[in-house]
N, CA, C and O of each residue as an XYZ file, in Angstrom:
864
protein
N       0.887      8.399     29.107
C      -0.119      7.539     28.520
C      -0.060      6.162     29.165
O       1.013      5.568     29.269
N      -1.201      5.658     29.596
C      -1.257      4.326     30.174
C      -2.626      3.722     29.899
O      -3.608      4.438     29.702
N      -2.675      2.409     29.888
C      -3.915      1.701     29.609
C      -3.889      0.404     30.407
O      -3.023     -0.445     30.194
N      -4.835      0.253     31.324
C      -4.849     -0.924     32.176
C      -5.133     -2.209     31.395
O      -4.906     -3.308     31.901
N      -5.629     -2.070     30.162
C      -5.906     -3.246     29.348
C      -4.670     -3.792     28.636
O      -4.696     -4.893     28.087
N      -3.586     -3.010     28.651
C      -2.357     -3.464     28.010
C      -1.578     -4.332     28.984
O      -1.192     -3.872     30.059
N      -1.346     -5.584     28.612
C      -0.649     -6.537     29.459
C       0.586     -7.074     28.727
O       0.542     -7.309     27.519
N       1.685     -7.266     29.462
C       2.885     -7.839     28.828
C       2.613     -9.250     28.312
O       1.990    -10.058     29.001
N       3.072     -9.539     27.119
C       2.951    -10.876     26.540
C       4.208    -11.198     25.760
O       4.929    -10.301     25.322
N       4.463    -12.474     25.591
C       5.600    -12.908     24.797
C       5.270    -12.776     23.323
O       4.178    -13.144     22.890
N       6.214    -12.251     22.551
C       6.014    -12.122     21.114
C       7.283    -12.547     20.401
O       8.353    -12.619     21.006
N       7.162    -12.820     19.144
C       8.315    -13.281     18.389
C       9.293    -12.167     18.081
O       8.916    -10.996     18.036
N      10.541    -12.524     17.871
C      11.568    -11.550     17.527
C      12.737    -12.244     16.862
O      12.898    -13.458     16.981
N      13.554    -11.472     16.160
C      14.706    -12.026     15.461
C      15.947    -11.225     15.839
O      15.956     -9.999     15.732
N      16.980    -11.911     16.277
C      18.268    -11.256     16.543
C      19.029    -11.149     15.228
O      19.073    -12.101     14.448
N      19.630     -9.983     14.986
C      20.399     -9.774     13.770
C      21.713     -9.089     14.142
O      21.664     -8.088     14.857
N      22.863     -9.550     13.716
C      23.061    -10.662     12.783
C      22.997    -12.052     13.433
O      22.852    -13.051     12.729
N      23.104    -12.126     14.767
C      22.958    -13.395     15.460
C      22.525    -13.134     16.891
O      22.516    -11.992     17.350
N      22.169    -14.188     17.586
C      21.613    -14.053     18.929
C      22.611    -13.440     19.902
O      23.813    -13.689     19.817
N      22.098    -12.639     20.824
C      22.913    -11.999     21.847
C      23.430    -13.038     22.838
O      22.683    -13.903     23.296
N      24.717    -12.941     23.161
C      25.331    -13.847     24.141
C      26.061    -13.006     25.178
O      27.117    -12.450     24.875
N      25.532    -12.896     26.393
C      26.113    -12.006     27.401
C      27.532    -12.375     27.814
O      28.238    -11.553     28.398
N      27.959    -13.601     27.520
C      29.290    -14.005     27.969
C      30.404    -13.609     27.008
O      31.582    -13.729     27.347
N      30.047    -13.132     25.800
C      31.084    -12.787     24.833
C      31.612    -11.386     25.095
O      31.002    -10.601     25.821
N      32.762    -11.084     24.488
C      33.482     -9.849     24.794
C      32.724     -8.590     24.404
O      32.869     -7.557     25.058
N      31.910     -8.657     23.340
C      31.222     -7.445     22.868
C      29.815     -7.320     23.430
O      28.965     -6.660     22.833
N      29.561     -7.950     24.579
C      28.208     -7.949     25.145
C      27.740     -6.567     25.573
O      26.544     -6.352     25.773
N      28.677     -5.623     25.717
C      28.288     -4.284     26.136
C      27.935     -3.375     24.952
O      27.653     -2.193     25.149
N      27.949     -3.901     23.753
C      27.517     -3.107     22.611
C      26.048     -2.734     22.785
O      25.293     -3.455     23.438
N      25.642     -1.599     22.198
C      24.212     -1.231     22.291
C      23.351     -2.219     21.521
O      23.780     -2.791     20.520
N      22.142     -2.407     21.998
C      21.167     -3.247     21.318
C      20.047     -2.349     20.804
O      19.561     -1.484     21.532
N      19.645     -2.547     19.574
C      18.529     -1.787     19.020
C      17.297     -2.676     19.000
O      17.293     -3.744     18.388
N      16.260     -2.222     19.673
C      14.968     -2.890     19.603
C      14.196     -2.243     18.462
O      13.783     -1.087     18.554
N      14.006     -3.004     17.380
C      13.471     -2.430     16.150
C      12.058     -2.917     15.890
O      11.811     -4.120     15.798
N      11.121     -1.966     15.771
C       9.764     -2.274     15.333
C       9.686     -1.910     13.853
O       9.734     -0.735     13.491
N       9.567     -2.922     13.007
C       9.768     -2.684     11.579
C       8.620     -1.918     10.945
O       7.500     -1.914     11.456
N       8.916     -1.264      9.816
C       7.943     -0.395      9.157
C       6.982     -1.189      8.280
O       6.861     -2.407      8.412
N       6.304     -0.482      7.388
C       5.363     -1.131      6.488
C       4.083     -1.540      7.182
O       3.576     -2.641      6.963
N       3.550     -0.647      8.031
C       2.331     -0.982      8.748
C       2.528     -2.139      9.711
O       1.568     -2.797     10.111
N       3.792     -2.387     10.086
C       4.166     -3.500     10.965
C       3.961     -4.862     10.309
O       4.005     -5.885     10.993
N       3.741     -4.892      9.013
C       3.505     -6.176      8.347
C       4.375     -6.379      7.111
O       4.536     -7.513      6.661
N       4.937     -5.316      6.554
C       5.711     -5.438      5.328
C       7.198     -5.483      5.636
O       7.746     -4.558      6.235
N       7.854     -6.577      5.218
C       9.294     -6.673      5.355
C       9.736     -7.191      6.707
O       8.998     -7.106      7.689
N      10.966     -7.737      6.754
C      11.569     -8.182      8.005
C      13.073     -8.255      7.793
O      13.586     -7.671      6.839
N      13.796     -8.966      8.669
C      15.254     -9.015      8.550
C      15.736    -10.244      7.805
O      16.940    -10.496      7.750
N      14.842    -11.000      7.240
C      15.232    -12.206      6.530
C      15.611    -11.885      5.078
O      14.945    -11.079      4.428
N      16.633    -12.488      4.590
C      17.042    -12.477      3.196
C      16.926    -11.089      2.573
O      17.667    -10.181      2.948
N      15.987    -10.913      1.609
C      15.918     -9.646      0.884
C      15.369     -8.525      1.731
O      15.450     -7.361      1.339
N      14.803     -8.851      2.898
C      14.299     -7.815      3.782
C      15.326     -7.341      4.778
O      15.001     -6.566      5.678
N      16.574     -7.792      4.639
C      17.587     -7.529      5.659
C      18.392     -6.255      5.417
O      19.320     -5.966      6.172
N      18.059     -5.496      4.391
C      18.847     -4.299      4.061
C      18.965     -3.356      5.245
O      20.067     -2.933      5.595
N      17.840     -3.023      5.867
C      17.860     -2.083      6.989
C      18.575     -2.674      8.183
O      19.359     -1.985      8.835
N      18.321     -3.942      8.486
C      18.972     -4.582      9.629
C      20.482     -4.593      9.453
O      21.222     -4.364     10.410
N      20.943     -4.860      8.234
C      22.383     -4.854      7.986
C      22.959     -3.461      8.160
O      24.015     -3.292      8.770
N      22.260     -2.452      7.621
C      22.740     -1.082      7.761
C      22.864     -0.679      9.226
O      23.877     -0.116      9.640
N      21.822     -0.971     10.008
C      21.833     -0.575     11.415
C      22.943     -1.267     12.169
O      23.615     -0.642     12.990
N      23.152     -2.550     11.907
C      24.186     -3.279     12.636
C      25.585     -2.839     12.213
O      26.495     -2.795     13.041
N      25.767     -2.508     10.920
C      27.069     -2.071     10.446
C      27.406     -0.657     10.904
O      28.526     -0.390     11.341
N      26.439      0.245     10.805
C      26.710      1.656     11.059
C      26.632      2.011     12.536
O      27.277      2.961     12.981
N      25.850      1.257     13.298
C      25.660      1.599     14.707
C      26.356      0.595     15.613
O      26.549      0.866     16.798
N      26.734     -0.559     15.075
C      27.405     -1.557     15.886
C      26.472     -2.155     16.909
O      26.884     -2.456     18.029
N      25.226     -2.328     16.540
C      24.225     -2.693     17.525
C      24.353     -4.131     17.939
O      24.637     -5.026     17.142
N      24.164     -4.287     19.027
C      23.888     -5.644     19.453
C      22.759     -5.494     20.337
O      22.265     -6.481     20.882
N      20.606     -2.670     24.803
C      19.386     -2.199     24.190
C      19.595     -0.730     24.043
O      19.851      0.016     24.989
N      19.461     -0.329     22.697
C      19.541      1.113     22.637
C      18.450      1.706     23.498
O      18.680      2.674     24.223
N      17.284      1.139     23.423
C      16.195      1.643     24.257
C      15.175      0.544     24.487
O      15.103     -0.437     23.747
N      14.394      0.738     25.527
C      13.336     -0.204     25.849
C      12.208      0.555     26.526
O      12.381      1.717     26.893
N      11.077     -0.070     26.694
C       9.947      0.562     27.349
C       9.696     -0.148     28.668
O       9.903     -1.356     28.779
N       9.249      0.603     29.670
C       8.979      0.051     30.993
C      10.221     -0.650     31.555
O      10.104     -1.704     32.179
N      11.395     -0.079     31.339
C      12.638     -0.720     31.748
C      12.732     -1.020     33.223
O      13.146     -2.111     33.615
N      12.345     -0.048     34.054
C      12.464     -0.256     35.485
C      11.617     -1.428     35.954
O      12.012     -2.151     36.869
N      10.452     -1.627     35.334
C       9.540     -2.682     35.768
C      10.118     -4.066     35.523
O       9.762     -5.016     36.219
N      11.009     -4.193     34.539
C      11.573     -5.507     34.233
C      13.069     -5.565     34.518
O      13.758     -6.479     34.066
N      13.566     -4.590     35.267
C      14.959     -4.615     35.685
C      15.951     -4.203     34.629
O      17.134     -4.525     34.738
N      15.501     -3.492     33.599
C      16.397     -3.035     32.544
C      16.745     -1.561     32.756
O      15.987     -0.832     33.395
N      17.875     -1.125     32.228
C      18.257      0.283     32.389
C      17.335      1.207     31.610
O      16.589      0.764     30.736
N      17.391      2.489     31.932
C      16.577      3.483     31.232
C      17.000      3.559     29.768
O      18.137      3.217     29.444
N      16.122      3.995     28.888
C      16.474      4.129     27.465
C      17.640      5.084     27.283
O      17.768      6.063     28.018
N      18.488      4.801     26.304
C      19.571      5.714     25.960
C      19.161      6.661     24.841
O      19.651      7.788     24.768
N      18.279      6.216     23.983
C      17.844      7.058     22.882
C      16.857      6.320     22.008
O      16.671      5.112     22.154
N      16.217      7.047     21.094
C      15.250      6.460     20.161
C      15.526      6.960     18.752
O      15.665      8.162     18.530
N      15.603      6.040     17.806
C      15.755      6.361     16.395
C      14.414      6.159     15.710
O      13.810      5.093     15.827
N      13.945      7.179     14.994
C      12.647      7.096     14.332
C      12.831      7.440     12.855
O      13.269      8.539     12.515
N      12.493      6.492     11.985
C      12.665      6.684     10.546
C      11.315      6.809      9.860
O      10.459      5.936     10.003
N      11.121      7.892      9.117
C       9.909      8.094      8.304
C       8.638      7.753      9.075
O       7.874      6.882      8.659
N       8.409      8.433     10.196
C       7.307      8.012     11.073
C       5.917      8.382     10.561
O       5.703      9.447      9.982
N       4.975      7.456     10.798
C       3.554      7.738     10.597
C       3.005      8.164     11.949
O       2.902      7.343     12.861
N       2.655      9.425     12.091
C       2.276      9.955     13.404
C       0.825     10.417     13.454
O       0.396     11.031     14.431
N       0.062     10.116     12.387
C      -1.341     10.530     12.357
C      -2.192      9.417     11.749
O      -2.779      9.584     10.680
N      -2.250      8.291     12.438
C      -2.977      7.132     11.919
C      -4.472      7.403     11.762
O      -5.106      6.901     10.834
N      -5.024      8.192     12.667
C      -6.458      8.462     12.592
C      -6.810      9.156     11.282
O      -7.797      8.806     10.634
N      -6.005     10.139     10.893
C      -6.268     10.845      9.633
C      -6.070      9.918      8.437
O      -6.785     10.019      7.440
N      -5.093      9.014      8.543
C      -4.770      8.138      7.414
C      -5.849      7.108      7.114
O      -5.808      6.468      6.063
N      -6.810      6.932      8.011
C      -7.900      5.999      7.724
C      -8.804      6.503      6.600
O      -9.605      5.740      6.059
N      -8.681      7.770      6.251
C      -9.462      8.360      5.159
C      -8.543      8.512      3.944
O      -7.598      9.298      3.998
N      -8.794      7.780      2.843
C      -7.915      7.868      1.664
C      -7.807      9.273      1.095
O      -6.837      9.579      0.403
N      -8.783     10.137      1.371
C      -8.747     11.509      0.859
C      -7.524     12.261      1.390
O      -6.984     13.127      0.702
N      -7.087     11.934      2.608
C      -5.923     12.629      3.173
C      -4.663     12.317      2.384
O      -3.746     13.136      2.323
N      -4.612     11.123      1.772
C      -3.464     10.763      0.930
C      -3.557     11.469     -0.412
O      -2.572     12.036     -0.886
N      -4.727     11.438     -1.026
C      -4.914     12.044     -2.348
C      -4.693     13.551     -2.327
O      -4.259     14.133     -3.321
N      -4.991     14.180     -1.197
C      -4.843     15.632     -1.092
C      -3.487     16.047     -0.528
O      -3.210     17.238     -0.387
N      -2.658     15.088     -0.211
C      -1.332     15.402      0.334
C      -0.461     16.039     -0.744
O      -0.436     15.542     -1.870
N       0.250     17.118     -0.440
C       1.078     17.783     -1.458
C       2.183     16.896     -2.018
O       2.703     17.175     -3.099
N       2.553     15.833     -1.305
C       3.589     14.931     -1.798
C       3.024     13.662     -2.435
O       3.765     12.714     -2.692
N       1.725     13.640     -2.687
C       1.099     12.433     -3.233
C       1.758     11.992     -4.541
O       1.973     10.798     -4.754
N       2.077     12.940     -5.411
C       2.663     12.601     -6.709
C       4.161     12.329     -6.624
O       4.767     11.877     -7.596
N       4.755     12.599     -5.475
C       6.194     12.392     -5.316
C       6.531     11.059     -4.655
O       7.633     10.538     -4.828
N       5.591     10.516     -3.907
C       5.851      9.304     -3.142
C       5.291      8.088     -3.870
O       4.450      8.213     -4.760
N       5.774      6.906     -3.476
C       5.315      5.682     -4.130
C       4.161      5.011     -3.398
O       3.588      4.054     -3.920
N       3.807      5.474     -2.222
C       2.711      4.856     -1.477
C       1.364      5.323     -2.028
O       1.183      6.497     -2.351
N       0.424      4.382     -2.128
C      -0.882      4.734     -2.674
C      -1.936      4.738     -1.574
O      -1.715      4.174     -0.503
N      -3.070      5.364     -1.825
C      -4.116      5.483     -0.798
C      -4.610      4.133     -0.280
O      -4.932      3.994      0.900
N      -4.667      3.140     -1.170
C      -5.176      1.833     -0.757
C      -4.320      1.226      0.346
O      -4.840      0.749      1.354
N      -3.002      1.246      0.147
C      -2.109      0.650      1.138
C      -2.100      1.451      2.439
O      -2.205      0.884      3.526
N      -1.973      2.764      2.318
C      -1.899      3.607      3.516
C      -3.179      3.481      4.340
O      -3.125      3.327      5.560
N      -4.315      3.545      3.677
C      -5.598      3.455      4.384
C      -5.791      2.073      4.999
O      -6.253      1.948      6.133
N      -5.437      1.042      4.246
C      -5.536     -0.323      4.771
C      -4.693     -0.492      6.032
O      -5.164     -1.028      7.035
N      -3.424     -0.024      5.970
C      -2.558     -0.155      7.124
C      -3.085      0.602      8.332
O      -3.043      0.097      9.453
N      -3.583      1.815      8.105
C      -4.104      2.621      9.208
C      -5.344      1.981      9.827
O      -5.481      1.938     11.049
N      -6.242      1.486      8.984
C      -7.477      0.894      9.501
C      -7.216     -0.401     10.253
O      -7.944     -0.728     11.190
N      -6.187     -1.141      9.855
C      -5.845     -2.371     10.572
C      -5.209     -2.069     11.917
O      -5.271     -2.884     12.838
N      -4.598     -0.898     12.028
C      -3.862     -0.547     13.242
C      -4.718      0.203     14.246
O      -4.586      0.002     15.453
N      -5.592      1.066     13.752
C      -6.384      1.922     14.633
C      -7.495      1.124     15.309
O      -8.164      0.303     14.681
N      -7.675      1.383     16.596
C      -8.735      0.739     17.374
C      -9.885      1.719     17.601
O      -9.672      2.925     17.727
N     -11.075      1.200     17.651
C     -12.235      2.034     17.994
C     -12.359      2.125     19.508
O     -13.377      1.755     20.093
N     -11.307      2.621     20.119
C     -11.236      2.690     21.574
C     -10.703      4.064     21.964
O      -9.542      4.369     21.688
N     -11.514      4.893     22.593
C     -11.095      6.271     22.914
C      -9.790      6.355     23.690
O      -9.004      7.278     23.476
N      -9.544      5.402     24.593
C      -8.324      5.475     25.406
C      -7.064      5.221     24.582
O      -5.955      5.493     25.042
N      -7.233      4.698     23.357
C      -6.071      4.414     22.509
C      -5.703      5.585     21.610
O      -4.710      5.511     20.886
N      -6.478      6.664     21.640
C      -6.285      7.774     20.708
C      -4.876      8.345     20.761
O      -4.284      8.629     19.719
N      -4.333      8.515     21.962
C      -3.001      9.116     22.060
C      -1.937      8.241     21.408
O      -0.947      8.757     20.892
N      -2.130      6.917     21.425
C      -1.180      6.025     20.776
C      -1.329      6.052     19.265
O      -0.344      5.936     18.536
N      -2.557      6.204     18.797
C      -2.830      6.187     17.367
C      -2.467      7.503     16.693
O      -2.247      7.535     15.483
N      -2.401      8.584     17.457
C      -2.248      9.908     16.866
C      -1.249     10.753     17.656
O      -1.617     11.791     18.205
N       0.019     10.315     17.717
C       1.005     11.081     18.490
C       1.231     12.494     17.976
O       1.742     13.343     18.706
N       0.851     12.760     16.715
C       0.983     14.123     16.197
C       0.195     15.103     17.057
O       0.644     16.226     17.284
N      -0.975     14.687     17.537
C      -1.802     15.542     18.380
C      -1.624     15.240     19.862
O      -2.341     15.788     20.700
N      -0.671     14.370     20.188
C      -0.445     14.005     21.590
C       1.044     13.988     21.902
O       1.567     12.958     22.326
N       1.745     15.113     21.702
C       3.182     15.134     22.021
C       3.395     14.833     23.489
O       2.517     15.077     24.317
N       4.554     14.305     23.807
C       4.792     13.802     25.156
C       6.214     14.094     25.607
O       7.093     14.385     24.796
N       6.422     14.012     26.905
C       7.755     14.160     27.482
C       8.497     12.850     27.275
O       8.064     11.805     27.760
N       9.604     12.900     26.562
C      10.367     11.698     26.267
C      11.411     11.437     27.353
O      12.070     12.371     27.812
N      11.568     10.175     27.768
C      12.574      9.840     28.780
C      13.984      9.766     28.207
O      14.944      9.541     28.942
N      14.111      9.957     26.881
C      15.428      9.833     26.253
C      15.506     10.746     25.034
O      14.474     11.187     24.530
N      16.718     11.039     24.553
C      16.855     11.811     23.318
C      16.242     11.058     22.135
O      16.193      9.828     22.118
N      15.775     11.835     21.143
C      15.125     11.250     19.966
C      15.803     11.777     18.704
O      16.082     12.971     18.590
N      16.061     10.880     17.766
C      16.611     11.235     16.447
C      15.587     10.827     15.405
O      15.188      9.665     15.346
N      15.155     11.787     14.574
C      14.096     11.532     13.598
C      14.629     11.786     12.192
O      15.309     12.782     11.942
N      14.308     10.863     11.272
C      14.622     11.066      9.860
C      13.324     11.036      9.049
O      12.413     10.265      9.349
N      13.252     11.889      8.013
C      12.129     11.824      7.073
C      12.572     12.385      5.722
O      13.366     13.324      5.664
N      12.055     11.806      4.641
C      12.341     12.312      3.314
C      11.461     13.510      2.992
O      10.295     13.547      3.383
N      12.005     14.476      2.290
C      11.267     15.690      1.976
C      10.125     15.486      0.994
O       9.248     16.342      0.881
N      10.122     14.352      0.274
C       9.044     14.073     -0.679
C       8.109     12.975     -0.187
O       7.360     12.398     -0.975
N       8.149     12.689      1.091
C       7.283     11.653      1.658
C       5.873     12.175      1.919
O       5.665     13.364      2.161
N       4.922     11.267      1.864
C       3.575     11.607      2.309
C       3.588     12.051      3.769
O       2.791     12.898      4.172
N       4.488     11.480      4.554
C       4.517     11.754      5.987
C       5.325     12.998      6.353
O       5.411     13.347      7.530
N       5.923     13.679      5.358
C       6.866     14.755      5.679
C       6.254     15.879      6.506
O       6.824     16.264      7.527
N       5.120     16.409      6.096
C       4.516     17.535      6.826
C       4.158     17.122      8.257
O       4.400     17.869      9.205
N       3.582     15.934      8.399
C       3.212     15.458      9.738
C       4.442     15.242     10.602
O       4.460     15.621     11.773
N       5.473     14.631     10.023
C       6.691     14.372     10.792
C       7.337     15.674     11.237
O       7.807     15.781     12.370
N       7.364     16.661     10.353
C       7.963     17.952     10.685
C       7.192     18.640     11.806
O       7.789     19.213     12.717
N       5.863     18.580     11.736
C       5.037     19.175     12.788
C       5.230     18.430     14.112
O       5.298     19.048     15.175
N       5.318     17.110     14.040
C       5.522     16.296     15.238
C       6.846     16.653     15.918
O       6.900     16.813     17.137
N       7.906     16.775     15.125
C       9.211     17.145     15.674
C       9.133     18.506     16.360
O       9.665     18.687     17.455
N       8.468     19.461     15.712
C       8.344     20.799     16.282
C       7.618     20.761     17.629
O       8.044     21.405     18.588
N       6.523     20.006     17.693
C       5.761     19.911     18.939
C       6.562     19.219     20.033
O       6.503     19.611     21.198
N       7.306     18.195     19.658
C       8.116     17.483     20.652
C       9.241     18.375     21.178
O       9.573     18.325     22.362
N       9.824     19.189     20.300
C      10.883     20.103     20.724
C      10.361     21.166     21.683
O      11.105     21.662     22.529
N       9.087     21.514     21.554
C       8.506     22.554     22.397
C       8.284     22.102     23.840
O       8.055     22.930     24.722
N       8.350     20.808     24.080
C       8.155     20.298     25.440
C       9.462     20.413     26.210
O      10.467     19.837     25.794
N       9.475     21.144     27.327
C      10.710     21.346     28.091
C      11.387     20.022     28.445
O      10.750     19.083     28.923
N      12.674     19.976     28.200
C      13.451     18.796     28.551
C      13.643     17.809     27.418
O      14.540     16.968     27.482
N      12.822     17.889     26.383
C      12.979     16.970     25.257
C      14.186     17.346     24.403
O      14.422     18.525     24.137
N      14.938     16.356     23.981
C      16.053     16.544     23.057
C      15.710     15.826     21.755
O      15.660     14.597     21.713
N      15.476     16.588     20.705
C      15.034     16.006     19.437
C      15.907     16.510     18.291
O      16.046     17.717     18.095
N      16.488     15.587     17.543
C      17.261     15.919     16.347
C      16.453     15.509     15.116
O      15.774     14.482     15.128
N      16.527     16.308     14.062
C      15.715     16.043     12.870
C      16.591     16.116     11.631
O      17.276     17.111     11.394
N      16.559     15.040     10.838
C      17.335     14.951      9.603
C      16.369     14.760      8.440
O      15.492     13.898      8.495
N      16.528     15.562      7.384
C      15.655     15.483      6.212
C      16.508     15.305      4.960
O      17.474     16.038      4.751
N      16.149     14.333      4.134
C      16.727     14.192      2.794
C      15.716     14.790      1.832
O      14.667     14.197      1.583
N      16.023     15.960      1.290
C      15.024     16.816      0.650
C      14.263     16.136     -0.481
O      13.048     16.311     -0.576
N      14.927     15.368     -1.340
C      14.264     14.805     -2.523
C      13.841     13.343     -2.346
O      13.349     12.724     -3.290
N      14.027     12.796     -1.161
C      13.749     11.371     -0.960
C      12.269     11.106     -0.715
O      11.576     11.907     -0.087
N      11.790      9.960     -1.223
C      10.437      9.539     -0.902
C      10.475      8.611      0.319
O      11.474      8.564      1.036
N       9.395      7.884      0.546
C       9.205      7.208      1.832
C      10.249      6.143      2.153
O      10.551      5.264      1.346
N      10.775      6.257      3.346
C      11.517      5.184      4.003
C      12.690      4.625      3.215
O      12.843      3.406      3.131
N      13.522      5.481      2.636
C      14.669      4.960      1.905
C      15.663      4.288      2.840
O      16.502      3.506      2.391
N      15.582      4.579      4.126
C      16.476      3.933      5.082
C      16.247      2.432      5.117
O      17.167      1.667      5.407
N      15.027      2.006      4.824
C      14.695      0.593      4.905
C      14.395     -0.039      3.551
O      14.267     -1.259      3.450
N      14.284      0.781      2.513
C      14.031      0.228      1.185
C      14.892      0.894      0.122
O      14.581      0.821     -1.067
N      15.963      1.538      0.541
C      16.810      2.249     -0.405
C      17.424      1.352     -1.458
O      17.675      1.790     -2.581
N      17.670      0.088     -1.103
C      18.236     -0.846     -2.071
C      17.250     -1.197     -3.182
O      17.656     -1.629     -4.261
N      15.966     -1.015     -2.923
C      14.933     -1.315     -3.915
C      14.514     -0.080     -4.705
O      13.945     -0.197     -5.790
N      14.795      1.102     -4.163
C      14.281      2.340     -4.738
C      15.341      3.174     -5.452
O      15.045      4.257     -5.957
N      16.575      2.671     -5.494
C      17.642      3.434     -6.126
C      18.280      4.466     -5.212
O      18.951      5.384     -5.684
N      18.077      4.321     -3.904
C      18.609      5.266     -2.929
C      19.606      4.583     -1.980
O      19.760      5.013     -0.837
N      20.265      3.547     -2.435
C      21.138      2.762     -1.564
C      22.241      3.616     -0.934
O      22.463      3.552      0.275
N      22.927      4.411     -1.752
C      24.024      5.245     -1.224
C      23.508      6.251     -0.208
O      24.116      6.452      0.843
N      22.382      6.883     -0.529
C      21.814      7.871      0.391
C      21.360      7.209      1.692
O      21.517      7.782      2.770
N      20.795      6.004      1.590
C      20.367      5.280      2.790
C      21.556      4.964      3.681
O      21.452      5.046      4.905
N      22.680      4.606      3.085
C      23.887      4.324      3.864
C      24.385      5.586      4.565
O      24.876      5.519      5.692
N      24.261      6.736      3.901
C      24.679      7.995      4.526
C      23.782      8.346      5.716
O      24.261      8.844      6.735
N      22.482      8.085      5.580
C      21.565      8.338      6.687
C      21.907      7.426      7.865
O      21.909      7.860      9.017
N      22.196      6.158      7.564
C      22.582      5.226      8.623
C      23.869      5.677      9.300
O      24.023      5.526     10.512
N      24.792      6.231      8.520
C      26.033      6.778      9.101
C      25.714      7.889     10.099
O      26.281      7.932     11.190
N      24.801      8.790      9.719
C      24.440      9.892     10.616
C      23.776      9.376     11.878
O      24.036      9.871     12.975
N      22.915      8.376     11.717
C      22.285      7.769     12.894
C      23.337      7.120     13.779
O      23.270      7.209     15.005
N      24.310      6.467     13.152
C      25.371      5.823     13.915
C      26.214      6.810     14.694
O      26.591      6.542     15.835
N      26.514      7.957     14.088
C      27.292      8.977     14.797
C      26.507      9.532     15.980
O      27.075      9.808     17.038
N      25.206      9.693     15.796
C      24.355     10.187     16.889
C      24.351      9.209     18.050
O      24.459      9.606     19.210
N      24.226      7.925     17.730
C      24.244      6.903     18.782
C      25.592      6.886     19.481
O      25.656      6.769     20.705
N      26.665      7.000     18.719
C      27.999      6.993     19.317
C      28.166      8.141     20.310
O      28.789      7.974     21.358
N      27.608      9.307     19.977
C      27.682     10.448     20.897
C      26.896     10.175     22.177
O      27.288     10.622     23.255
N      25.785      9.443     22.060
C      24.997      9.110     23.253
C      25.769      8.202     24.193
O      25.635      8.290     25.413
N      26.575      7.332     23.609
C      27.234      6.297     24.401
C      28.567      6.746     24.985
O      29.183      6.016     25.762
N      29.015      7.944     24.616
C      30.304      8.412     25.123
C      30.174      9.753     25.844
O      31.167     10.290     26.333
C-alpha cells in the first residue's frame, strides 16, 4: 500500500516514563512506538491516562520495537508489532446499524454513537485510502511478526478474529493471537477503569514475554 499524497511531517509525541537518552546504559532497550486507542482521540499517557503506558513499560521494559519506512530514515527494520483490540473495519463502522446488529453489542460498553463518530472522523472519501481504512478486507504481507489481543466480548472480536485468520494465510506472516474470553473492549488500556486491572496486567505479561522472545 502506498499513496503519493502521504508526506512525512512532524507530529507531537510523549516519551514514557521519560525521554530517551542514547548515552545512558539502557539505551539498547526496545522502544515501543504507540498509537493510542479510542479513535486516536480518547486517552493518553498523562496522569489517569497512563495505565497502559505504565503496563507496557513495566512488562516489556520498553524504551523502537517497530517503525514504518525504517530504511528511508536510517532506522532498523521492525522487530515486531503489538496490536490490542484492533478496529479493522472502519468503513463498516460508519453505519451505526453494524454496531446494533453485532452479537456482542449487549456485552460491550461501546455505543453506536461513539463508534460511528470515530469511524466517520477517521475515514476519508478517497478511494486510494480504502486499504488503510479497511485492513480486514486488505490483508498484507507483514515485514515483522505480529501479536494480536482481543476480548471475546468485544464488538471488534469477530472482525479481529477474521483479520488474524486472513493475515495467517499469507505466506511468511507470523501472527500470534490471544483472546480473553469474557473481556469487553480494550481492557489492556482501560482495565483499571473497568474492573479488569489484574487481567490487563496478565495480558501485558504475555505481550512482554512475546517481545522478550523476539529480542533473544
